[in-house]
C-alpha positions in Angstrom: 8.6 70.0 -49.5 8.7 69.4 -53.3 6.1 68.8 -55.6 6.6 67.4 -59.1 4.5 69.3 -61.7 5.1 68.6 -65.3 2.0 69.6 -66.9 0.0 72.7 -67.4 -2.4 73.7 -64.7 -4.5 77.0 -64.2 -2.0 79.8 -63.4 -3.8 80.7 -60.0 -3.5 76.9 -59.1 0.3 77.0 -60.0 0.8 80.2 -57.9 -1.0 78.7 -54.9 1.3 75.7 -55.1 4.5 77.8 -55.5 3.4 79.8 -52.6 3.4 76.8 -50.2 6.0 74.4 -51.7 9.1 74.1 -53.9 7.7 73.3 -57.2 9.9 71.0 -59.6 9.4 70.7 -63.3 11.8 67.6 -63.8 12.5 64.3 -62.4 16.3 64.7 -61.9 16.2 64.8 -58.2 13.5 62.1 -57.3 14.5 61.8 -53.7 13.4 65.3 -53.0 9.9 64.7 -54.3 7.1 64.5 -51.9 4.2 64.8 -54.2 3.3 64.6 -57.7 0.5 66.3 -59.6 -0.5 64.9 -62.9 -3.1 65.4 -65.7 -2.2 62.4 -68.1 1.4 61.6 -67.0 1.7 58.3 -65.9 2.7 57.4 -62.5 3.9 53.7 -62.2 5.5 51.4 -59.5 8.8 52.1 -61.0 8.5 55.9 -60.7 7.3 55.4 -57.1 10.2 53.5 -56.5 12.6 56.1 -57.7 10.8 58.6 -55.3 11.4 57.1 -52.0 9.9 60.1 -50.0 6.6 60.2 -52.1 3.8 61.0 -49.9 0.8 62.2 -52.1 -0.1 61.9 -55.8 -2.9 64.5 -56.9 -4.8 63.6 -60.0 -5.7 66.7 -61.9 -9.3 65.4 -62.8 -11.2 62.1 -62.1 -9.7 59.2 -64.1 -6.8 57.6 -62.3 -6.1 54.9 -65.0 -2.6 56.3 -65.6 -1.7 55.7 -61.6 -0.7 52.3 -60.4 -3.3 52.6 -57.4 -2.1 49.1 -56.0 1.5 50.1 -56.0 0.6 53.5 -54.1 -1.4 51.5 -51.7 1.3 48.9 -51.2 3.5 52.0 -50.4 1.2 53.8 -48.2 1.0 56.8 -50.7 -2.1 59.0 -50.7 -4.0 59.4 -54.0 -6.6 62.1 -54.4 -8.6 63.2 -57.4 -11.2 65.9 -58.2 -14.5 64.0 -59.2 -16.8 67.1 -59.0 -14.9 70.1 -60.4 -15.1 69.3 -64.1 -18.4 67.7 -64.1 -20.3 70.6 -65.7 -17.7 71.3 -68.5 -17.6 67.7 -69.5 -21.3 67.3 -69.6 -21.8 70.6 -71.7 -19.3 69.0 -74.3 -21.4 65.6 -74.2 -24.5 67.8 -74.9 -22.3 69.7 -77.7 -21.4 66.4 -79.4 -25.0 65.1 -79.4 -26.2 68.1 -80.8 -23.2 68.0 -83.5 -23.9 64.5 -84.8 -27.8 64.8 -84.4 -27.7 67.8 -87.0 -24.5 66.7 -88.9 -22.8 70.1 -87.9 -19.1 69.2 -88.5 -20.0 67.3 -91.7 -22.2 70.1 -93.1 -19.2 72.7 -92.3 -16.8 70.3 -93.9 -18.9 70.0 -97.1 -19.7 73.7 -97.1 -16.2 74.5 -97.3 -15.7 72.4 -100.2 -18.7 73.6 -102.2 -20.4 70.3 -102.2 -24.0 71.5 -101.9 -25.9 73.1 -105.0 -28.8 74.2 -102.8 -29.7 75.0 -99.1 -30.9 72.3 -96.8 -29.7 69.3 -98.9 -31.5 66.2 -98.2 -28.3 64.2 -97.1 -27.9 66.5 -94.2 -31.2 65.9 -92.6 -30.9 65.3 -88.9 -33.1 64.4 -86.0 -34.5 66.3 -83.2 -33.4 65.5 -79.4 -36.8 66.6 -77.9 -38.6 63.7 -76.4 -36.0 61.2 -77.2 -34.7 58.6 -74.6 -31.2 59.1 -73.1 -29.2 55.9 -72.0 -26.5 56.3 -69.5 -23.8 53.9 -69.1 -22.7 55.0 -65.7 -24.6 57.3 -63.5 -21.7 59.5 -62.0 -21.5 63.2 -61.4 -21.0 63.9 -65.3 -23.5 61.5 -66.6 -26.1 62.9 -64.2 -25.6 66.7 -65.1 -25.8 65.9 -68.8 -28.9 64.1 -68.2 -30.2 67.0 -66.2 -29.3 69.4 -69.1 -31.0 67.2 -71.6 -34.0 66.7 -69.4 -34.4 70.5 -68.8 -33.7 71.5 -72.2 -35.2 68.9 -74.5 -37.5 66.8 -72.4 -35.5 63.6 -72.6 -36.5 60.4 -70.8 -33.6 58.6 -69.1 -32.7 55.0 -68.9 -29.6 53.6 -67.2 -27.0 51.0 -66.7 -25.1 51.0 -63.6 -24.5 47.9 -61.4 -23.2 50.0 -58.4 -26.6 52.0 -58.1 -29.7 50.4 -56.8 -33.0 50.5 -58.7 -34.7 52.5 -56.1 -32.1 55.2 -56.2 -32.6 55.4 -59.9 -36.3 55.6 -59.5 -35.8 58.4 -57.2 -33.7 60.1 -59.9 -36.4 59.4 -62.5 -34.4 56.9 -64.3 -35.2 53.4 -65.4 -32.7 50.9 -64.6 -31.5 48.1 -66.8 -29.4 45.3 -65.7 -27.3 44.6 -68.9 -25.8 47.3 -71.5 -27.3 45.5 -74.2 -30.9 45.7 -72.9 -30.4 49.3 -72.1 -29.0 50.3 -75.6 -31.9 48.7 -76.9 -34.1 51.2 -75.4 -32.3 54.3 -76.0 -32.0 56.8 -78.9 -28.8 58.4 -77.4 -26.1 56.4 -75.4 -23.7 58.3 -73.3 -20.5 56.5 -71.7 -19.5 58.0 -68.3 -17.4 55.3 -66.5 -13.8 55.0 -65.7 -11.6 52.6 -67.7 -11.1 49.4 -65.6 -10.6 45.6 -66.4 -14.5 45.5 -65.9 -15.3 48.3 -68.5 -12.8 47.7 -70.9 -14.4 46.8 -74.3 -17.9 47.3 -72.4 -19.2 48.5 -75.7 -18.3 46.1 -78.4 -19.2 43.1 -80.3 -22.8 41.8 -80.1 -23.8 45.0 -78.2 -23.6 47.0 -81.4 -26.4 44.7 -82.8 -28.7 46.0 -80.1 -28.5 49.5 -80.8 -31.5 51.3 -82.5 -30.8 52.1 -86.2 -31.1 56.0 -85.6 -29.2 55.9 -82.1 -26.4 58.1 -81.3 -23.3 57.0 -79.3 -21.0 59.5 -77.3 -17.9 58.5 -75.4 -16.3 61.3 -73.4 -14.9 59.1 -70.8 -11.8 56.9 -71.5 -10.5 55.4 -74.7 -11.1 51.4 -74.5 -14.4 51.4 -73.1 -15.8 51.5 -76.5 -14.0 49.3 -79.0 -13.0 51.5 -81.7 -12.6 48.6 -84.4 -16.3 47.4 -83.8 -17.6 51.1 -83.6 -16.1 51.6 -87.0 -17.8 48.6 -88.5 -21.2 49.3 -86.7 -21.2 52.8 -88.1 -20.1 51.9 -91.5 -22.9 49.0 -91.6 -25.7 51.6 -90.3 -26.2 49.7 -87.0 -26.4 53.0 -85.6 -26.7 56.6 -86.9 -23.6 58.3 -85.7 -21.1 58.5 -82.7 -18.8 61.1 -81.2 -15.9 60.3 -78.9 -13.6 62.8 -77.0 -11.4 59.8 -75.7 -9.5 57.2 -77.6 -7.0 54.3 -77.1 -4.2 56.4 -78.6 -4.2 60.0 -77.9 -4.4 62.5 -79.4 -6.2 60.7 -82.2 -5.1 61.1 -85.8 -6.2 59.7 -89.0 -3.4 57.3 -88.7 -4.4 56.2 -85.3 -8.1 55.5 -85.8 -10.2 54.4 -88.9 -13.0 56.4 -87.4 -12.0 59.7 -88.9 -12.7 57.9 -92.4 -16.5 58.0 -91.6 -18.7 60.9 -92.2 -21.0 59.8 -89.4 -18.4 60.2 -86.8 -16.8 63.2 -84.8 -13.5 63.1 -82.7 -12.1 65.5 -80.5 -8.8 65.4 -78.7 -10.0 64.9 -75.0 -11.1 68.5 -74.4 -14.2 67.7 -72.2 -12.6 69.4 -69.1 -10.8 72.0 -71.1 -12.4 75.1 -70.1 -11.2 78.0 -68.1 -13.8 77.4 -65.5 -13.0 73.7 -65.2 -9.2 74.1 -65.2 -9.4 76.7 -62.3 -11.7 74.5 -60.2 -10.0 71.4 -60.6 -6.5 72.9 -60.3 -7.3 74.8 -57.1 -9.0 71.5 -55.6 -5.9 69.3 -56.5 -3.3 71.8 -55.4 -5.1 72.5 -52.0 -5.5 69.0 -51.3 -1.8 68.1 -51.9 -0.7 70.9 -49.7 -3.0 70.1 -46.9 -1.9 66.5 -46.8 1.9 67.6 -47.1 1.5 70.0 -44.2 -0.5 67.4 -41.9 -3.9 69.1 -42.1 -7.3 67.5 -42.7 -8.4 67.8 -46.3 -11.7 67.8 -48.1 -10.1 66.3 -51.1 -11.4 63.1 -52.5 -9.2 60.3 -51.5 -9.0 57.4 -53.7 -6.2 55.6 -52.1 
């Protein structure tokens, strides 16, 4: 059995894989490949066609937007992912980004290094507290609920949410107030966090007139996928003061640079290169979960892995 692995995973996960199967780091012999494990590597219909013996695709992480799921379904290829293993790490980054832009941490550091301040606690660095604020969730999956839990416990935030797939009574049981549209929800939130997959339904979900409904002092966080928040519309909204600040860990073009997104021109924006799940703990848990799932399926055993297809 041969598994194609062309990207970094935790050494312990790689060792487990090598102990059970042949691991290939090139696509030079596609007929031998029975499984592919990926992080961001695209697996499209053409690649599946090149690998006639492909049985399973393992996504190291949650989002499967780089996998052609319809093509996998048509060919009877199992697709698994790891929706729980990195939740804590991504949620902690979300909280960190919120604190960063609420207190101007990156900007204060940048200006301090340049010697821009003549006194301590300069007026233009005045931030906002999180205590008692309202957090709005676009999507209420594992990551969003974990971030909400941290912010509820640490800062006493209230929770409002938009998620068409979760009934109001379930949200009530969680202590959330449900809104039927994104625009109505952002109007009632001080902090808006985006945690949904990129699909045709969620592409440009936060765009255009939605930005007109944000509170003037609101913060927007996107640590999900690029394309859910329209970057051009966000740029103009931040520049025009329609919201206080924003931070993104995900972009349409990655990794982000000053050449790929205008957002880096703005002082009230912070961007990171998709590091939400980049912790030692998350890499271990995600890596072990995906390799065990792939090996289980290849060896014909029942698996606890999450099946997407």
